[in-house]
N, C-alpha and C positions, 0 to 999 in steps of 0.2 A: 461517614456521614459529611456532608460536606453544609460550609451556613446555610445556603439559602434552605438545605432541609433540616437542620437544629432550627432557624426560625419559623419553621412549617411545624413539626413536631411539638416547639413549645407554645400551647395557648398563649401564655403567659408573658413569652415572650412575642408574641403575635401581637395581644394587647397593648404594651409597651408603644411596638412599630405606626399600630395606628395614633394613640397617644401625643407618642410624644419621638415623631420621628430623628429626630436633632439629635437626641440622647442615641437612638440605635444607630445610626452614622456615624458619632463619636467612637462608639464602643467596638463597632465594625472593624473601624480604623486602626483600634488600639487591641485587635483582638490577639496576636501575635504575643503580644506580653503580657505577665500575670497581673491581675487586678489590684491596681496599686491602694496601698489601704496605710495612712500614718502621712501622706505624703504634705504637703505646705498646703495644697488644695482641699484637700479633703479639711483637715485642722484648722484651713482658716474658717472654711464654712460651719466649721460647729462651732468653733472659738468668737464667731459673730453671731449667734443664736445669743440674745440677750433675755429673750423671755421663753417661758415653756412651748407655745405655739410655733415660736421662729425656731426653736432646736426640733421640736418634733418633725418640720417639714426637711428638716435640713438631714437630719438621722432616718428618715425614711425616703430622700432622694437619693444619701447614701448606698443604701441597702439594695434600689435598684439598679444605680450603676454597677455593683458588686457581683448581685446575683446574676443580673443578666449577661455580664463578659466571662461570668466562672460556666453558667451553663452552656456558653456558645464555646468556652476553650475545654471542656470535657467535652462534651458532643462530636466534637470534629477531631479529638484523640491530641489536641494539644496539650492538656492538664491530666496527670495521675490524682487518684483517689486523695493522696496527700497533700497535692495542693486546692484541692476542695474544700479536704474538710479545715484545715490551717488557715486558708482567705475566709472562711465562713466563722470559725472559733475566734478571728483576728475582729472579725468585721463584730461580733460580741462583746469581746474586751473594750474595742474604744467605746462605742456606743452607748453599753452601760455603764462605762467613766464619764462619760461627758453628758449620760443625765444625773447620775451623784453627784458631778462638781456645780452643774447647774442648779438642781434643786437645793442641795445642802448651802450655798449661797443664799439663795433666797429664803429660804426657811430662819437663817442664822442672822438674816436682815431685821426679820419680826422675834426672833426667838433667843436670840444670841448664841453665841457656841455653846455644844455640850460639852461639858467638864468633868472630867473621871473625878471622883470623889477619892478615892487614894492618892491618885496621882497628880492631879489639880493640874493638868493639860487639857486640851481641846481636844474631841477624839472625832475620828471619819469612820462614817460605815465602811463595815467589812462584805463585799458580796462577796458568798463564797459559789465558784461554782461547781454543778455538780452532772452527775455524768457524764453525755458525751462532752459538754463545755467543759468540764474538768479536764476531759482525757485529752481535750484538742483534737476531738474527730468528731467537730458537729456536723449535722445535716445542713444541705441547703436550706429544706424547708420545716429546718426542725424547731419545735421548741426549746426555750433554757430552763433547765431545773436551778434556781437559785435557792439561797438561804442566807439570809442578813442576820448578821452579829454586829455588837459591837464590844468594845474591850470591858467598859467597866460603869456600873450603875451610875448618877447623878442628877446635876440638874443643869441646863444653860444658864448664859451667865447673863441673859436680857432681862427689860423690863418686865415680859412675857414670859416667866418661866416656865417650862417643860421640863418634864423628869426627861433625861436619855431616853429612854423606853418608850415614852412619848416622842418624842424628836425622830427618834429613829426608825418610830413604827411610819410616822405622817412620810419621813422622806422616804421609805419605802414603796408607803403607796403612790407617789406620785412616782418614782420610779418605773413603779408597772404599770403604769400609765402612758409614760411616756415613752414605752417600748411597744407595748401590745395593743393599745387603742388603735383603732380602724380611721382612720381618715380620707381623705380626696385621695389622699398618696398611699395609701396603703397601711402598713404595719411595719414593723421594726423585726420584732420577734415576739410570740406567745412566751408567756411567762407562766411557769408551775410552780409554785411556792410549796408544794406537798413534802416535799424532803424535811422540812424544818419540824422542830419539835412539836410531838403532839400533834402534826399535820394541819389541817382544817383548821381545829379546835386549837390547837398555838395561836399563841400571840404573833405577830408577824414579824418581832423581831426579838433577839435574845440577847446577854450579854454574855463573855465569854464563861462567866461561873456558872451562870443560868446554863449554858449548852451542856458545860462537862458534869454538872452534876444530873441531867437528863441523860447523858448518854452512861456514866457511871452506873445510875440509878432505874432506867429505864428504854437504857439502847437493847435493840434485839438484833438476833442476827443478821437479817436483810436490810439493817443500819449500819451494822460492820461495812456491807456487802456495797452498801450506797456511799460510802462516803472515803470507799478507798480512793474515789476518782476527786475527789473533794479539791477543789483550788482557788483561794485565796484570789479575786481580781482585781479589788479596790484596799484603800486602806495604807498603813503604813506598818501596821500589825501584824498583817499574814504571818510571818513565821512564828510567832508568838502562838497564831491559833493553830498550827500544823503542828505546834509540838503539844498542844493540849489534845489534840483529836487523836495523835500518833499512837498513844497507849490503846484506845478501845479499837482501829482498825487492826491493830498487829500485835501479837500477843508477844511475851519478851520470848519465849522460845519456840518451837514445835508446836503447832496447835492444832495437832488431832482431834480434840473436842469438839471445836468446830465443824465437824463433820454433821452430828446430829444435827446442828440448827440449820446448818446448807443444806442437807435432804429433807428439810422441811421444803427450804424455797425451790429444791427441786423439784420436790412433788408439788408446787402451786404450779412451776413452770411447765412440768409434765402436764397438768390436770389442762391446764390455761390452754397449751396447743392442741390436748384432746377436740376442744369445741369447736362444734361443727364452721363455726362462724371464724376460725383462726387457721384452718386449714389452709388459706391461700394467700395468709400471713406472713411475711418473709421476717418481719420483725418477731412476733411472738407465738409465732406456727412451730410445728417440729421442724429440726435442723435449721431453726432461724438465726437472727444477729445474736437475740437474746442470747439461746444458749452457746454461742460461741463466748460470747460475753463472761457467760456463769464459769462455765470450763475455766478460763484465764485466772477471773478473780477469785475462784474459791481455792486455787492451788496459792495466789499468792496469799490470802487470808491466814492459810495454815502455817505458811514456810515463811510468809515476808516480815513476822516479827525476829526470824535468826537469821534472814539473808536479807539485807538492805537493798542488795542489788536486783532483787524480787519488785521493788515496792514503785513500781512503774505505772503510773495514770493510763496511759495508750491502750490497747487492744495487741496492736500489732507490735509495737516493740515489747512487749509484758510477756506476749506467745514467743518471740525469740530469744527473750532470757531464762523464760521455762525452758525450750528447747536445746540451750545450751550448757546449763545446770544438769541437764537429762532428767529433766520430772516429766516431761511430753516425751513420746518417742520422735526422734529426728522426721517421720512420715505423717506422722501426727500434726506437726508443727509445720509441715508443708500443706497439707489436705486443709485446715485449720486457718491457715493463714490467705491461700488462694479462694476458699470457700466467703472467709469475710471480706474480701477484696470484690471479690463478684456480686457480693450479694449487698454490699452498701453501694456501687457501682449499680446494680439494678435498681435499689430503691432511690436514688438520687433520679433515676429515668423517669419512674412514675411518679416523682414530687414535681418534676420539670415542666411537667404538661400544664399543670395549673397553680403551680406555685403553692399546693396542700400538701399536707402532713397525712398522704397516703400511703399504704403498707400492703394491701393486698394486691395480688396477682387479678388482671382484669380478666374477665371470661367473655369479653366481647369481642370478634376473632381480629375486626380490623386494629382495635387498639393493640393485640397480641401482636399483630405484624407489624404493626410502627414500632414498638418496644423490641422486638427480634433485630428489628434494622437498628436502633437507637442503640442497641448492646453490640453490635456488629457480630451477629451471627448470621447462619445462612437464610435461616427460616421459623418457625414457630414454632414446629418439631423439633429443632434444633434447640432451643431456647429452654425448650421444657425439656430437654435431655439433659443438657447441661444446668438447670436449676436444679432436677431432681436427684443428681448426682452429687453435687454439694449439699445438699439440705439430707442428704442419705448419710454423704459422711458426718459431717455434724452431728446426728442424731445419733449413728455408731458409739462417735468419739464420747458424748453429752453421756450415755449409761453407762461406757466404760467407765466412767470418772468416778462414778457412784454407784457403779452396781455391785450388788448384795445377794449372799446367797441367803433362801430362806432356810431357816433349821428345819431337820426331818423330825417331827414331835417321838417318830418310833425309832429312835437312833438308841440302839441298846448301847454304846456307848456312853451316850448323855442319860441311858438310865442309870448307869450305873453309875456316873458322878454325882446325881441327885441323890440317891440312896444307895449308899455304897454299904453292900454287906457281905458277908466271906461265905453267900452260899453258893450250891452245885453249879447253878442257873450264871452266875456272873463270874466263876471262874472258870468255866470253859468258854463264857464268852472273848474273855480277856487272852485264856489259851489259843483258843483260835486265830488270835487276830496277832497272835506272836508273841506275848509274853510268857517270859519263863516261870514268874513268881509270881501268881495272880492275887495271892491272901497277902502278901504284904503290898504289893502294890492299892489292892483295896483298902488294907489298913491304913498306906499313906494318904488316901484320898478323905477317907473319912477323919482323919486327926485334920489336915487342913479342913474339914467342913465345921470341924468342932471350932476351930480357932478362934481366937480372939478378932485376930487380923481382918479372916473372911468375914467372919460377922457385924464387922462393924464397918464394912464396906456401906456408901453411899448406892442406893437401890440402882442406879443406871450402871454402876461401877461393878457391883454385882452379878448384873446382867450379860455386861459382858466377860467377867471371869468364868459362870456357867456356860457360857457359847466356845467358850475357845479350850475350856481342859476337855472334852471329845476330840478336837480339833487336833489338839495337842498329842491327845493318845492315838490318834489316827498317823500325825506326819511323822510317830517315834518310832512308828512297825515298818512306815516306809521309807526310813532313813535308815536303819538299822541295816550293817552288813554282816550280823552273827546272828546267833539265836537267841544270848544273852543279853543283847544292845538294847532291843527296844525298852526293858526296864530302864536301865542307866540311863537314855537317851530322854524317857520321858522325865526319869528322875530331875535331870539338867533341866529339860524345859521349865515342871513344876516350880525350880527354884528360881528361875527366873522369872513367872508368872508372878509369886508369891511375892517376890523382891519391888515389881512393880504397881504390885496390885493396888497401892495407895495412889497411885498419880494415875490419873485417868487417862493421863493424854497420851501414856505409851499404850494403857489397853483399847484405846480408841484407835492408834495407830494397827496393830495386831487385830484388832477386829474390823475396821474397815479396810484393810491389805490383806485377803486370803492368801493370794502367794505369797506371802512375804513369810509364812507357818512353814512351808518345807523346806526354802532357804535355809531359816534358823534350825532347821531339825536336822539340816547337813552336816550345818557348823557346828553342831551341839555332838554330833556323833563323830564327828572328825577329829574331835580335840578337846581333851578337858581344859585345858590352857584359852583356849577359845569361848569354852562357856563360861570358865571365871571371868575373862576378860570382858564380856559382854553383859556379864550379870553386874558387874561392877560398874560398867560404865551403858545405861539402860537406851542412852541418849542416841547411842549409833544402831541400835532398831531403826532406823531412818537410813540408811547406809542400805538395807536390805531391798529396798522399795526398784530399785532399777536394776538387777544383774547385768547391764549394757555397762553403766556407771562404776560398777562396783568392781569389773572385772577389765575395766581399761587401762591400758598400759600407763601411769603413773606421769603428769606433765607434769616436773619439779617449777619450770617458772612460771608456769599460770597456775600453779597452785600458792608459791609465793607472792605474785600481785593478788592474788584473793587473800592470803594471810594479810597482807601490807592494807590493803581496803580495808579490813572489817577493821585492825586495830587503828586506824584512822578514826574511821567512825564512832570507837568508843575514846578518843584521844582524853586524857585528865583522867579516867578511868583507871586507877590501876588494877580495880578486883574483873572489870567488867574487860579488861587487855588478856588478864590473866588466864580466866574462863576461856577467851576466847583462842589460845594460845593452845589449852588444854585440849580445849575441843578440836582443833587443827589436827594438832598430833593424835590425838585418838583416832578421828576419822580415816587420818592418812594410813595409820598401823593398821586400822580393820580392814582398811581395802587391801593392804599388802597380805593381812592374813588370809583374808578369802582368795585371792589368786595364788596366794601359796598353798590352801588347803586343795584347789582346785587344777594344783599341779603345774600352775603355770610359771610358777618362778623356782629356780635352781637355789640352793644354799646360797651362791654365789652371789646371784644375780638380787637376794632379797635382802641380802647384808648391805650390796651398794643403796638399795633405794633407803634401807632404816636407816644407814649413814647419813645420806643425804639432808633425808627429812629432820636430823636430828643437827645437820650443819643451820640449816634455816629457821629451826625453831631457837637455834642459838643466835643465830642474826639478830633475827627481829625481836628477841628479848634482848639483846643487846642494847639495842636501837633505843627502845622503848625505856630501858632502866636510864640510858645517859638525857634521855629527855627528860625523866621526872625528876630525875637529879639537877634536870639545870628549867625547870619550870615552865616547861615544854615551848619554851622561845627557841628562836633561830636561832643556834648556836655551832659551833665549830665539830666536826665528828672527835671523837676521842683518838688521842694519839695510845691504841689501844688495840692486842689482840689475844684472841682465844687460840689455843693451842692443844688438842686431842691428841691424847696418848690409847696406849690401848687396843681395842675393839674401836674405839672411835677413831681413832689415830689410822689403824689399819685398816679401817673400811668393814670392820667384821661384826658390826651391831646385831644382835638377834633382840627379838621382842622386846625382853625385860633387862637388858646390858644396861650397867650405869656409865655416865663418862667421865670417863678419867680427865680432867681438866687441869692447863696449868694457863696463868693468864701473864703476860708481859706489856710492858708500856715504853715510849720511847718520847718523855716531853724533860726540856729540862725546867721547866717551871717547879718554884721551890715547894708548891703546893702539892706537885703532882704523886708525890707518895702515898699522901690521905686521901687525895681525891679519889686515885684508882682502887685503892683498900676500901674505900666506902662504893666504888661501884661494882666489883666483888662481890662486896656482902649481900648487896641489893641483888646482883645479877643471881648470886647463889638461892638466895631469898626466894624469888620470881621462881627460878627451876624447881626447888627442893619444897617449897610450902604444899600443903593439901588446903585446897580450896572445895567448892562445891563440888567444882567439876574437876576433883581429883588432882591428882601429883602429875609434873609436866614429865622429869628425872629423877634418879638417883646421880649424885654426883660423888666425885673421888679426887679431893687434890690433894693428896700426900706425894705426888710424884714431883711437884714442883723443889726447886732447891732446898736442901737442908729438911725434905719430909715435913711432916706436920709439926715440926719445931719451927720450920723457916717461914718466912713473910708470904702472905697471899698472894701476892701481887709483886713479881721482880722485874726491876729497871732491865731494858735488854743489854746493855753493855755488862751487867751484875749477873746477868743469866750465862752469858757468853764464859764469862770470865769464871764463872764458877764450872761450869761443864770442863775447863779445858785445865781449872788446879785441880778442884776437890771431887769432881762427881764420881762417884764407884762405878766400876764395870757396868752393876747392873743398871746402873742410871744410863748409860751408854745403849745396853741392850734394848731397855724401853725406849729410849731416843732411835734405832730403826722403825719403829712405826709410829712415829710423832708427823704431826703435820698439821700445818696451818689451816684454821676451821673458819674463822669468823674476824671482823674488825681491821683494821687499818694493813690493806694491802703491802704497802710498804715496809709495813713492821714485818709480817708474812715474809716477804720475800727477803728480809732479813735475816729471819730465824733458820728458814728454808738453806739459807748460802752459809750458814753458823751450822747447822746441823751435818751437811754433807763434807765441811772441814772437821769436825769430830769424828765422825766417820769414818774420813781415810786418813786421822793420825795414826804412824806407825805405832805398835802392840807387839810387846814382848811375846812371844809363843807361847811357854808355859805359862807364865805368868794368866794372859786371857785363857788358857786351858783350866786353870786351877781356878779362876774366880767362876768361870761359866758353869764347871762341873760343882762346885762348890753352892752356888745358887742354887741349881738345879736340884740338889739333895735336901738343900733348905724348903724348898718349895715341897719338894714330895713329902717330907718329913711334918710340914704344915696340913698335908692332908692324907691322913691316916685312911685308909682303907682294910678294915677289919671283914670285909665279908668275901665270900668266896666270886665276888663278882669282877668285871674286870671295869675300873675306870679309866675311859676313854679321854681323859682329858690328862688325870695325873699318876695314872700308875705308869710303870717303866713300858718302852711300848708303844706309851700314847701321844694325845698332840702337844703335850708342850717337849716331849723329844726333839719331835721336827719344829717347832717352834724355836728351843735353844740351839739347835743345832745350825741353822737356819743365822739366826743371829749372830751365833760364832762366825759362821762366812763371813757377813757382813764387814764383821769388827776386823777379822782378820783380815782379809784381802783388799778392801776395798781401797787402799792406798794404791792399789796397783791396778785395780778394774774399777773404776769410778761408776758405773752401770748398778753397783751392787748398790748404793745407797740410794736407789729409787724405791720409792714406796707402792710395792705394786703386787705385796702378797705374797703369803709362803712358797705357794704351789708357784709360780711364777718365777720367783728366785731362787728353789730348787732345780726348775729349769733353765735357769740364767748360769747357774753356778756349773752346772751341766757343761753348756755348752761353752764355757770359758775353761773348763780341764781339769776343775777345782772336785768333783767329784766324778763315777763312775756314771752313763748314762743308764744303764739300767737301775741303780739302784737311786738314783733320784728319782726315776717315773715311778719304780714302786714305793716308794716311802709319799712321793704326790698321791699314787691314786689311794694310800693307807689314811692318810689324813683328809683329802677330801670324802671318802666314807666313813671317816669318824666323826668328822664336822654334819656330813648326813643324819648318822645315828643319833646325833647329841641333839640336833633339832628333833627329831621326830620323839624322843624322849622325852623333853620338854615342852612341846606341844601336847603331851601327855600329862604334864603339870607333876612331871616328877624332880625332886630336889636335885640329883644327881643323875648325871649321866654314865647308868655303871650297865653290864650286857655281859651274857654267858661270854666266859673267854676263850672256850673251843673255837666259834665261830670266828674269833680275829687273831687265831694264833698266825697265820702267815702273815695276818699285815701286821701284828706286834714284831713278828721276827723281821721284817724288811726295814721297821722304825729302828730295831737293835741293831742290825748290819749296818746302819747308815750312821748310827752315835760311834758305834766301835769303831768304824772306818775313818770318822772325824776327827774322834778323839784319843783314838787310840789302844781302847780300854772302856771295860765297863766303869762305874761311878765309883771313885778313889773315896779315902776318908776324907773328910773335911778338911780343908786348910787351914793357916793359921789365920790368913787375916777373913772377917768380919763385915758384914753390913748391916743395912735393915732396908728392906723393899716391902712391900705387898703385891699383889699377884696382880704383875705389870702385862702379863701373856693373855 
């Protein structure tokens, strides 16, 4: 559409052209530029207005210029939706601010400045923009939803004193008139004040404390929805107001309880959309703008308390954030975003005709033809098809977010739960469903129904509990892979349900998201350890909502940034930061667990990821502890490093592995030893303390110089001296699997260099062999196996034999073969030793295959919650023989008697 057509299309523009041809000429000359706002001309015109009449004229003339230039740019393709909305939002901000300033001055001249009783300071009216104004997405012909608040009660300081509320009520009425009264120049904005406390029956303005009291005691779900976009536009205490509103809108954690109230709003929207007079309404009708906004804001309300990144006021930015977090499928985000842009553009074209707030698709064929042209489509049929497609997509997604299954009153499993009695009919029903012990199951159900925990549940929670039990029975049979398993799987599900029953938010999550239960049952069926982990950390149920996110390849850099951002939000609050670290670690562990159980990760790849997760947790914990010690002020980073040993050092962590840590510093300051000792104590407390969110990691600090009797943190030079002059052989064995994990990179590099030097020291072959074999014997004695089973880790021919053999080869041959000092894992080191001609290739390959299979079996056993990894020996005979042959080849004999030398060591393997 060209400029001439645009001027013809908009009857509002045509009227201005007749009434003010010089204005239209100026706008046409400037149409290639965005409508200027806040420039010297506009500002001076407004500031020059010394009385209400002059201000009213200046504001309305400003609006005429801005609206005309904006609609012409939009209709001719020069402006996109974001420019149109941003321009109208800025116009509203300027005009509201100007009206408040002038009328405040005039009132203060008569009554004095309003003074807060507590602060003793002058106060200003805080105008809160709600709805599209708050979201910076205002329509061209939109009204503005406002709420007037002021910081404190008090009185004015003039001879004709008013209470602060009287002052701000009067100011509010004058501001409304300045914006909404229709004069010869039209109006600025229509004003809607119905979102204030108590609506039309409430006072025009409220103090901060009165607003807070209302929100806490009277605020309803739809008001949380309304206040989500609230944005202070005037005054100097907006941030204080935002902090007051925040806990009302966003709960501290995931707020699935909000679904009940939101569903009521959903039903109202849907019922409104079904009205005949709204069928053509692109805002309120089915598939309209309001439904898109509701989808977005509903998900924000549920999750925004836990995820600050979702607290965005604009619809399109919030949609993008929901997509980025995987809370809406990418195709849904794309469809909803496209529909939103199309519908808002369509809305503007409806309103450009007469500068009226209309949302109905016209029935007049000529109007439809003009609209099609203004929308850039071929004809009316194409416009109707495009509109129907977008609205249909919105309606589909709207229902998907709040879809709920209606329970079947005749469900036999529900009947059993409501009245569990071990009669033949109920037993037969359960047996037919796949349960192996119907009587025991019925008795368990009856026990739960009689329990105090169940009987004391609030009504809504008990209703959800009642609805979930039959669904869990069904999910257990679907997930089980053997006839005996449905009973076991349901037992795990029921234990989880009882654990979460007093937390209505978790019941709501399961109740509101039926697809979660099958995923939950599959996890419960696959692993006892997974079932126990989830029961201990029910917050992780949220991770089951989107299987695509749950099973996505870890992006550690992105997650590090995400964790860092969340910790910054809670800066200064150690308890919240500790909980945030734990929630992060648990969430990522659970995602890896899900991928593991779905066969997406090898044991080695899983260990890499778990080790990377620990690295991130240690790095962030160190940063926060150092900041806390220094009062959150900007200080130089600590000259301090964390060294990982054992499974962390070798990148072989399991789900429940503890962290073997050694701490080093390189700081000449006299107070450094005490400072870094305090840092280690604080760091270890952050890692090992049990908070409401659980524990981050167990740690083992015994591998430091001089073990448990040594200092908790070592000077780098002292550590190097100890390793060269005093360390036992087993400590050098442990060093083969050590690496820099977090902290000062220069200290980390110095450690890595010293590690290589130590490992390459020349060694007496006989003494080294005796020491290694002696320590192997001691470790075996410390893990006696009196059963007939084979202990995969500790028994002869097991994993420790492979690990000790590799460590011996590294210590013996690194002086001539530096490549052996690389911390690349036992299997890779066996291959390297073979390539270097240190052991036969066939022997290295057989031992590596055995070690790999041992790790796989150990992992599977631990997933089932077994404390010891022991298996039937017959199936492992060939692997044990291969490992024993490797031992015999390298050491020349079976384990000898203990040598005369001794030392103290933990399980450093």
